[in-house]
C-alpha positions in Angstrom: 63.1 -93.0 -80.1 59.9 -95.1 -80.3 60.2 -95.8 -76.5 60.4 -92.1 -75.8 57.1 -91.5 -77.6 55.5 -94.4 -75.8 56.7 -92.8 -72.5 55.2 -89.5 -73.5 51.9 -90.9 -74.8 50.2 -91.3 -71.5 48.9 -88.4 -69.5 49.9 -90.0 -66.2 53.5 -90.4 -67.4 53.5 -86.8 -68.6 52.3 -85.7 -65.2 55.1 -87.7 -63.5 57.7 -86.0 -65.7 56.2 -82.6 -64.8 56.6 -83.5 -61.1 60.2 -84.5 -61.6 61.1 -81.2 -63.4 61.3 -79.5 -60.0 63.2 -82.1 -57.9 64.0 -85.8 -57.6 61.2 -87.8 -55.9 60.9 -91.3 -54.4 58.1 -93.6 -55.4 56.1 -92.7 -52.3 56.3 -89.0 -53.0 55.2 -89.6 -56.6 52.3 -91.9 -55.5 50.8 -89.1 -53.4 49.8 -87.3 -56.6 47.9 -90.1 -58.2 44.8 -92.2 -57.4 46.3 -95.4 -58.8 47.7 -98.5 -57.3 51.4 -98.9 -56.6 51.5 -101.6 -59.3 50.2 -99.2 -61.9 52.6 -96.5 -60.8 55.5 -98.9 -60.9 54.4 -99.9 -64.5 54.4 -96.2 -65.5 57.8 -95.5 -63.9 59.2 -98.6 -65.6 58.1 -97.4 -69.1 59.6 -94.0 -68.4 62.8 -95.6 -67.2 63.0 -97.9 -70.3 62.5 -94.9 -72.5 65.4 -93.2 -70.6 63.1 -90.3 -69.8 63.9 -90.8 -66.1 66.8 -92.1 -64.2 66.7 -93.8 -60.8 69.0 -94.3 -57.9 68.6 -96.2 -54.7 69.3 -94.2 -51.6 69.0 -96.4 -48.5 65.6 -98.1 -48.7 64.1 -95.6 -51.2 64.4 -95.4 -55.0 64.6 -91.8 -56.3 63.6 -90.9 -59.8 64.8 -87.8 -61.7 64.1 -86.3 -65.1 66.7 -87.2 -67.7 66.9 -83.7 -69.3 69.4 -84.9 -71.9 66.7 -87.2 -73.5 64.1 -84.5 -73.2 66.4 -82.0 -75.0 67.1 -84.6 -77.7 63.4 -85.1 -78.3 62.8 -81.4 -78.5 65.6 -81.0 -81.0 64.3 -83.9 -83.1 60.8 -82.4 -83.2 62.1 -78.9 -84.1 64.1 -80.4 -86.9 60.9 -81.8 -88.4 59.5 -78.3 -88.8 59.0 -77.1 -92.3 61.4 -74.3 -93.1 59.9 -71.0 -94.2 60.7 -70.1 -97.8 
């Protein structure tokens, strides 16, 4: 779970996840939304992938990223379970 929180800690990575909630995108499509180098974007995507927050699949010459909703749901459930119960 620590990798998940590392993935969520950065605003750029959270914005990438927000973009992916609507549809799968390739690196070029994601890059259009950020004023950062491709190396920086690749670094962010790698952190998200290692945290299992995104999945990737190669289609032809493009790599498409998609939101891994299973991990996102697990994180939400974990956080909700930490709530103090009303007495």
